[in-house]
C-alpha positions in Angstrom: -23.1 -22.9 228.9 -22.5 -25.7 231.4 -19.1 -27.3 231.3 -20.5 -30.8 231.8 -22.2 -30.5 228.4 -19.2 -29.0 226.6 -18.1 -31.2 223.7 -14.4 -31.9 223.8 -12.0 -33.5 226.4 -9.3 -31.8 228.5 -6.3 -33.7 229.8 -3.0 -33.2 231.6 -0.4 -34.9 229.4 1.4 -32.9 226.6 0.9 -34.6 223.2 4.2 -35.9 221.9 3.6 -34.4 218.4 3.1 -30.9 219.6 6.2 -28.8 219.1 5.0 -25.5 220.3 3.0 -24.5 223.4 -0.1 -23.1 221.7 -0.6 -26.3 219.8 -0.2 -28.5 222.9 -2.5 -26.3 225.0 -5.2 -26.2 222.4 -5.1 -30.0 222.0 -5.1 -30.5 225.8 -7.9 -28.0 226.3 -10.3 -29.6 223.8 -10.0 -26.8 221.2 -9.1 -28.8 218.1 -8.6 -32.3 216.7 -6.3 -33.5 214.1 -8.0 -34.8 210.9 -5.1 -34.9 208.4 -1.7 -33.3 207.7 -2.3 -29.6 208.3 -6.1 -30.1 208.6 -8.0 -29.7 211.9 -11.6 -29.7 213.2 -12.5 -27.0 215.7 -14.3 -27.9 218.9 -16.8 -25.4 220.3 -14.1 -23.6 222.5 -11.9 -22.7 219.5 -14.9 -21.9 217.4 -16.1 -19.4 219.9 -12.6 -17.7 219.9 -12.5 -17.5 216.1 -16.0 -16.2 215.9 -15.1 -13.3 218.2 -12.1 -12.6 216.1 -14.2 -12.6 213.0 -16.6 -10.1 214.6 -13.8 -7.7 215.4 -12.6 -8.0 211.8 -16.1 -7.4 210.5 -16.5 -4.3 212.6 -13.2 -2.8 211.5 -13.7 -3.7 207.8 -17.2 -2.3 207.9 -15.8 0.8 209.6 -13.7 1.6 206.5 -16.6 1.0 204.1 -15.9 -2.6 203.3 -18.8 -4.7 202.0 -18.9 -8.3 202.9 -19.3 -10.8 200.0 -18.7 -14.5 199.6 -16.6 -16.2 196.8 -16.8 -19.8 195.8 -14.4 -22.3 197.2 -14.1 -24.1 193.8 -13.4 -22.1 190.7 -13.0 -22.9 187.0 -9.4 -22.9 185.9 -10.2 -20.3 183.3 -10.2 -17.6 185.9 -6.7 -18.5 187.0 -5.6 -18.9 183.4 -6.8 -15.3 182.7 -4.5 -14.0 185.4 -1.6 -16.3 184.4 -1.4 -17.8 187.9 -2.7 -21.2 186.9 0.7 -22.0 185.3 2.9 -19.8 187.5 1.9 -21.0 190.9 3.3 -24.3 192.0 1.8 -27.3 193.7 0.3 -25.2 196.5 -2.7 -24.7 194.2 -4.9 -27.7 194.0 -5.9 -28.5 190.5 -8.5 -31.1 189.5 -11.2 -32.1 187.0 -14.9 -32.3 187.6 -17.0 -35.1 186.2 -17.2 -33.4 182.8 -13.4 -33.2 182.6 -13.5 -29.4 183.1 -10.4 -28.1 184.8 -11.0 -26.7 188.3 -9.0 -25.2 191.2 -9.5 -25.2 194.9 -9.4 -21.6 196.2 -6.2 -20.7 198.1 -6.7 -17.0 197.5 -9.4 -15.0 195.7 -7.9 -12.2 193.6 -9.3 -13.7 190.4 -12.7 -14.3 191.9 -12.8 -10.7 193.2 -12.1 -9.2 189.8 -14.6 -11.6 188.2 -17.3 -10.5 190.7 -17.0 -6.7 190.0 -15.7 -6.3 186.5 -19.1 -5.7 185.0 -20.1 -3.5 188.0 -17.0 -1.3 187.9 -17.3 0.0 184.3 -17.7 3.7 185.3 -15.4 5.9 187.3 -18.4 6.9 189.3 -18.5 3.5 191.0 -15.0 4.0 192.6 -13.5 3.6 195.1 -14.9 0.5 196.7 -13.8 -2.5 198.9 -15.2 -6.0 199.1 -14.2 -8.6 201.7 -15.0 -12.1 202.7 -14.3 -14.5 205.7 -14.1 -18.0 204.3 -12.4 -21.4 204.4 -9.5 -21.9 202.0 -7.1 -24.7 201.1 -3.4 -24.2 200.3 -1.3 -27.4 199.9 1.5 -26.3 202.1 4.6 -28.4 201.7 5.5 -28.4 205.5 2.4 -27.8 207.7 3.6 -27.4 211.3 2.8 -25.9 214.8 -0.9 -26.6 215.0 -2.9 -23.7 213.6 0.2 -21.6 212.8 0.9 -23.3 209.5 -2.0 -25.4 208.1 -3.3 -26.4 204.7 -7.0 -25.7 205.3 -7.8 -22.4 207.1 -10.2 -19.6 207.6 -9.1 -16.2 206.2 -10.4 -12.7 205.8 -9.3 -11.4 202.5 -10.3 -7.9 201.2 -9.9 -6.3 197.8 -10.1 -2.6 197.1 -10.5 -0.9 193.7 -9.3 2.6 192.8 -8.9 5.0 189.9 -5.6 6.4 190.9 -2.5 5.4 192.8 -3.0 8.3 195.2 -6.5 7.0 196.1 -5.1 3.5 196.6 -2.4 4.8 198.9 -4.9 6.8 201.0 -7.1 3.7 201.4 -4.0 1.5 202.0 -3.3 3.7 205.0 -6.9 3.3 206.3 -6.5 -0.5 206.1 -3.1 -0.3 207.7 -4.6 1.6 210.7 -7.6 -0.7 210.8 -5.3 -3.7 211.0 -3.5 -2.2 214.0 -6.8 -1.8 215.7 -7.8 -5.4 215.0 -4.7 -6.8 216.5 -4.9 -4.4 219.5 -8.6 -5.4 220.1 -7.5 -9.1 219.8 -5.1 -8.5 222.7 -1.8 -8.3 220.9 -1.0 -4.6 220.3 2.7 -5.5 220.2 2.3 -6.7 216.6 4.8 -4.8 214.3 4.6 -4.0 210.6 7.4 -4.9 208.3 8.1 -4.3 204.7 7.8 -7.6 202.8 8.1 -9.3 199.5 4.9 -9.5 197.5 5.6 -13.0 196.2 2.9 -14.7 194.2 0.4 -11.9 195.0 2.2 -9.4 192.8 2.5 -5.7 193.2 5.4 -3.5 194.3 4.5 -2.5 197.9 3.4 -4.9 200.7 3.6 -5.1 204.5 3.3 -7.9 206.9 2.0 -7.8 210.5 4.3 -9.7 212.7 4.0 -11.0 216.2 7.6 -11.3 217.4 7.9 -14.7 218.9 10.7 -17.4 218.8 8.3 -20.0 217.5 7.6 -18.0 214.4 8.9 -19.2 211.0 9.5 -15.8 209.5 12.8 -14.0 210.1 12.4 -10.3 210.8 15.1 -7.6 210.5 14.9 -4.7 212.9 17.1 -1.7 213.4 18.0 -0.9 217.1 18.7 2.7 216.1 15.7 3.6 214.0 12.2 2.4 212.9 13.5 0.3 210.0 11.7 -3.1 209.9 11.5 -5.7 207.1 11.0 -9.3 206.5 14.3 -11.1 205.8 12.9 -11.8 202.3 12.7 -8.1 201.5 15.5 -6.6 203.7 18.2 -4.8 201.8 21.7 -6.1 202.5 24.4 -3.4 202.6 28.0 -4.5 202.7 31.1 -2.3 202.8 34.3 -3.9 201.7 37.5 -1.8 202.0 40.1 -2.5 199.4 43.5 -3.4 201.0 45.5 -2.6 197.9 46.8 -6.1 197.9 46.0 -6.8 194.2 47.3 -10.2 193.3 47.9 -12.1 190.1 45.2 -14.6 189.2 46.5 -18.1 190.1 44.9 -21.5 189.4 45.8 -23.7 192.5 45.2 -27.3 193.0 42.9 -27.9 195.9 42.4 -31.6 196.2 39.2 -32.8 198.0 38.3 -29.2 198.9 34.7 -28.6 197.8 33.2 -26.4 200.5 34.3 -22.8 200.9 35.4 -23.6 204.5 37.6 -26.4 203.3 39.1 -24.3 200.5 39.9 -21.3 202.8 41.5 -23.7 205.4 43.6 -25.3 202.7 44.7 -21.9 201.3 45.0 -20.3 204.7 42.7 -17.5 203.5 39.8 -15.6 205.2 36.3 -16.6 204.3 35.5 -12.9 203.9 37.7 -12.8 200.8 36.2 -15.8 199.2 33.5 -16.2 196.6 30.9 -18.9 197.3 28.7 -20.4 194.6 25.1 -21.5 195.3 23.4 -23.3 192.4 19.8 -23.4 191.4 17.7 -24.5 188.4 14.7 -22.9 186.8 11.5 -24.8 187.4 10.3 -24.3 183.8 13.3 -25.8 181.9 15.9 -26.8 184.5 18.4 -24.1 183.2 21.1 -23.5 185.7 21.4 -20.3 187.8 24.4 -19.6 190.0 24.3 -17.1 192.8 27.8 -15.9 193.9 28.1 -14.4 197.4 30.9 -13.6 199.8 31.8 -16.7 201.7 30.3 -15.7 205.0 26.9 -14.8 203.5 23.9 -16.8 202.6 21.7 -16.5 199.5 18.3 -15.0 199.9 16.2 -17.2 197.6 13.3 -14.8 197.4 15.5 -12.0 196.2 17.1 -14.4 193.6 13.7 -15.7 192.5 12.4 -12.2 191.9 15.6 -11.4 190.0 15.3 -14.5 187.8 11.6 -13.8 187.3 10.4 -17.3 187.8 10.4 -20.1 190.3 13.7 -21.9 191.0 14.8 -24.9 193.0 18.2 -26.2 194.4 20.2 -27.7 191.6 21.0 -31.3 190.9 24.4 -31.2 189.2 24.9 -34.3 187.1 27.9 -35.5 185.1 26.7 -33.9 181.9 25.9 -30.6 183.5 27.9 -27.5 182.4 29.1 -27.1 186.0 31.7 -28.8 188.2 30.2 -29.4 191.6 32.4 -28.0 194.4 34.6 -26.0 192.0 32.3 -23.3 190.5 33.5 -19.8 190.1 32.5 -16.7 188.0 35.8 -16.7 185.9 35.6 -19.1 183.0 32.1 -20.3 183.8 30.1 -21.9 181.0 28.0 -19.5 178.8 25.1 -22.0 179.2 24.8 -20.8 182.8 23.2 -17.6 184.1 25.0 -16.2 187.1 24.7 -13.2 189.4 27.3 -11.5 191.6 26.1 -10.3 195.0 27.1 -6.8 196.2 28.9 -8.4 199.1 31.7 -9.2 196.6 32.2 -5.6 195.5 35.4 -3.9 196.4 37.5 -7.0 197.3 40.9 -6.8 195.6 41.7 -10.6 195.6 39.1 -13.3 195.9 39.3 -17.1 196.3 36.8 -18.8 193.9 36.2 -22.0 192.1 38.2 -22.6 188.8 35.4 -24.6 187.1 37.8 -27.5 187.0 37.8 -30.6 189.1 40.2 -30.2 192.1 41.2 -26.5 191.4 40.4 -23.0 192.7 41.5 -19.5 191.8 43.3 -17.2 194.1 43.8 -13.5 193.4 40.5 -13.2 191.4 39.6 -9.5 190.9 36.1 -9.3 189.5 36.5 -5.8 187.9 39.8 -6.8 186.3 39.2 -10.4 185.3 35.5 -10.3 184.2 33.7 -8.2 181.6 30.7 -5.9 182.3 30.6 -6.6 186.1 27.2 -5.9 187.6 26.4 -6.4 191.3 22.9 -7.2 192.7 21.4 -7.7 196.2 20.8 -11.5 196.6 22.2 -12.1 200.1 20.5 -12.4 203.5 21.0 -9.7 206.1 23.3 -10.6 209.0 23.0 -9.7 212.7 24.8 -6.4 213.2 24.5 -5.5 209.5 24.2 -1.9 208.2 20.7 -0.4 208.3 19.6 0.8 204.9 17.6 3.6 206.6 20.0 5.2 209.2 23.3 3.7 207.9 24.3 2.3 211.3 25.5 -1.2 212.0 22.5 -1.9 214.2 20.4 -4.6 212.5 18.9 -7.3 214.7 17.4 -10.6 213.6 14.2 -11.8 215.2 11.6 -14.5 214.7 8.0 -13.7 214.1 4.6 -15.1 213.3 2.8 -13.5 210.3 -0.7 -12.6 211.4 -1.7 -10.4 208.5 -0.6 -8.8 205.3 -1.5 -6.0 202.9 -0.5 -5.4 199.3 -0.7 -2.7 196.7 -1.4 -4.9 193.7 -1.5 -2.2 191.0 -3.2 -3.4 187.8 -1.7 -7.0 187.8 -5.1 -8.6 187.9 -7.4 -6.0 186.4 -5.2 -5.8 183.3 -4.7 -9.5 182.8 -8.4 -10.1 183.3 -9.4 -7.1 181.2 -11.4 -5.2 183.8 -11.7 -1.6 182.7 -13.7 1.5 183.5 -14.5 4.7 181.6 -13.2 8.0 183.2 -15.1 11.3 183.0 -13.4 12.1 179.7 -14.6 8.9 178.1 -11.2 7.2 178.2 -10.6 3.5 179.2 -8.4 2.6 182.2 -7.6 -0.4 184.3 -8.5 -0.1 188.0 -5.8 -0.2 190.6 -6.2 -2.8 193.3 -5.2 -3.3 197.0 -5.4 -6.6 198.8 -5.6 -7.2 202.6 -5.5 -10.6 204.4 -5.8 -12.0 208.0 -5.7 -15.7 208.9 -8.3 -16.1 211.6 -7.1 -19.5 213.0 -3.5 -18.4 212.9 -4.3 -15.2 214.8 -6.1 -17.2 217.5 -3.1 -19.5 217.8 -0.7 -16.6 217.8 -2.6 -14.9 220.7 -2.4 -18.2 222.6 1.3 -18.5 221.9 1.9 -15.0 223.2 -0.5 -15.1 226.1 -0.2 -18.3 228.1 1.5 -19.9 231.1 2.4 -23.5 232.0 -1.3 -24.2 232.7 -3.1 -22.9 229.7 -4.0 -19.9 227.6 -4.6 -16.5 229.1 -7.2 -15.1 226.7 -7.9 -11.4 226.3 -11.5 -10.8 227.3 -12.3 -9.5 223.8 -11.7 -12.9 222.2 -12.0 -15.3 225.1 -14.4 -18.3 224.6 -16.3 -17.0 227.6 -15.9 -13.9 229.8 -16.7 -15.5 233.2 -16.0 -19.0 234.5 -18.1 -20.0 237.5 -16.7 -22.9 239.5 -19.1 -24.5 242.1 -16.9 -26.5 244.5 -19.0 -29.2 246.1 -22.2 -28.9 244.0 -23.6 -31.5 246.4 -23.7 -28.8 249.0 -27.2 -27.3 248.8 -26.3 -23.7 249.6 -23.3 -23.6 247.3 -25.3 -25.0 244.4 -28.1 -22.5 245.0 -25.9 -19.5 245.1 -23.8 -20.7 242.1 -27.0 -21.4 240.1 -28.4 -18.0 241.0 -25.2 -16.2 240.0 -25.1 -18.1 236.7 -28.7 -17.0 235.9 -28.0 -13.4 236.8 -24.9 -13.2 234.7 -26.8 -14.5 231.7 -29.6 -12.0 232.3 -26.9 -9.2 232.2 -25.6 -10.5 228.9 -22.4 -11.9 230.3 -20.8 -14.7 228.3 -20.5 -17.3 231.1 -19.5 -21.0 231.4 -20.6 -22.8 234.6 -18.8 -25.8 236.1 -21.2 -27.7 238.4 -19.9 -31.2 237.7 -20.5 -33.6 240.6 -17.7 -35.8 241.8 -14.9 -33.6 240.4 -12.3 -32.3 242.8 -11.5 -28.6 243.1 -8.0 -29.2 241.6 -9.4 -30.7 238.5 -11.9 -27.9 238.1 -9.2 -25.3 238.4 -6.9 -27.2 235.9 -9.8 -27.3 233.4 -10.5 -23.7 234.0 -6.8 -22.8 233.3 -7.0 -24.7 230.0 -10.1 -22.8 229.0 -8.3 -19.5 229.9 -11.4 -17.5 230.7 -10.4 -14.1 232.0 -12.7 -13.9 235.1 -13.1 -16.8 237.5 -15.6 -17.0 240.3 -15.3 -19.7 242.9 -18.3 -20.7 245.0 -17.4 -23.0 247.8 -18.9 -24.0 251.2 -15.7 -22.7 253.0 -16.0 -19.2 251.5 -19.8 -19.1 252.0 -19.3 -19.5 255.7 -17.9 -16.0 255.6 -20.5 -14.8 253.1 -17.9 -14.4 250.3 -17.2 -15.3 246.7 -13.6 -15.7 245.5 -13.2 -13.7 242.3 -9.9 -13.6 240.3 -8.5 -13.1 236.9 -6.7 -15.7 234.8 -3.7 -13.4 234.5 -3.5 -13.3 238.3 -3.7 -9.5 238.4 -6.8 -9.7 240.6 -7.8 -12.0 243.4 -10.5 -10.7 245.8 -12.9 -12.1 248.4 -16.2 -10.3 247.6 -19.5 -10.3 249.6 -22.1 -12.5 248.0 -24.5 -9.6 247.7 -21.9 -7.5 245.8 -20.7 -10.3 243.6 -22.7 -9.5 240.4 -21.8 -5.8 240.4 -18.1 -6.6 241.1 -18.0 -9.0 238.2 -19.7 -6.6 235.8 -17.3 -3.8 236.9 -14.3 -6.1 236.4 -15.6 -7.0 233.0 -15.8 -3.3 232.0 -12.2 -2.8 233.4 -10.8 -5.6 231.3 -12.5 -4.4 228.2 -11.3 -0.9 228.9 -7.7 -2.1 229.2 -7.8 -3.4 225.6 -5.5 -0.9 223.8 -7.0 0.5 220.5 
């Protein structure tokens, strides 16, 4: 490939709408172009990167006996109605009607399609286990697309589905996929990816893990223990709070607290500590707008995912109107309306005397003791973990909060989809059973962007050789010089003959500085500079994009040196 023929422009200025480096560098480097909110076209450079990622994924999926299939992008709504997700999933799922007024959906994930494909095939235990996978474009109507390819609406994804006759068999295969994913990310150049326990969300199932690249631009919050191997997404991290009773059991008092609606204002007015206060956070159910109140200790925040799982349906922040059975700013568990469902977080357990809302305009309670003043007190875990919190694994106050980019996920789905869609098989004794499923996903474009975010400098990406758009970048300085052009042309041809993926910059009238700036934006691992100055000494300048190598090599030895360097870089990829 010659650079002068490469479709896509490279430029110096950082686009104003790019909030993270990978997005800015990919736009500047001619990798992608904005089409619509969360929708991008890929120029050849990015397409070459993603194709190489796809090839790695295919090799690893085939290596654990995966079979590649292809599901439709558009599906009849009946499939999703069978599983129950047509109604339960929100606006992320695009629903529409075709010309015959039949209800259709645009694929955002393909569990239903997978079951539909194999439910006639998998009617005997002798067909199991098996795994099918695809690599395909999908559309999910994300509410807040951001950060270039990190959070989009249209994307390419590898999703795989395994089918089993026992939980034990699923767990064995789950481990195989777990290990394969680690190899994929290592081969893509980011072996530092960590696995964390996660919430299954709309996918269903009881066990799931996410693969996280720890990075400050990530939108996921990760909980890690500094003393043991505990790792979890904030959505799934168990919050452990130990309150020590001080024996200061007070009488329940209703105190006027004028214009004090926040927990901070109330505590300041009453000269009490926020750690002995009860904060109310109000939501409504999406289905019927019924009110749900989460009570947590004043210094904690509600984990909405935990609360949603507890409620068993989607919820949204409440709008408290004048006719609502709640008094905004003064809500507490004692005397709350029986029209309201409420939950008490475990962070409130063991506190002798709490400050809480009195469910009366302008008043709060002091001296509230939950076990004494309420009936049938039950505590649940609905709060977010805090920095320095107690690890649920080792019990030490050593939890750290980090940011991460989710680059993959795996789920044990159980029989959620096979049962709802009536997929059954006959066992060796002639009895009918529902197969047990696993699900395994990787976002291809997001993975490319994540690698770029993790491996770059101020000048451009530093692509690992395994997924770089090209392996070698030849720069001919002064292509108007006959000898320089001849040697560069010959090297380009020889590299191609030796199956080296090479891009060649022989643009006339382009200064060396511009050539090198464009080369930095392309991020090719090996750079070869052919210039009249170096040729006077019979040398080629050969360097790596990560600056670990920079050598002057005899022209006659150039090809073998490059091939050896290529082998070294591939050998350094950790698997």
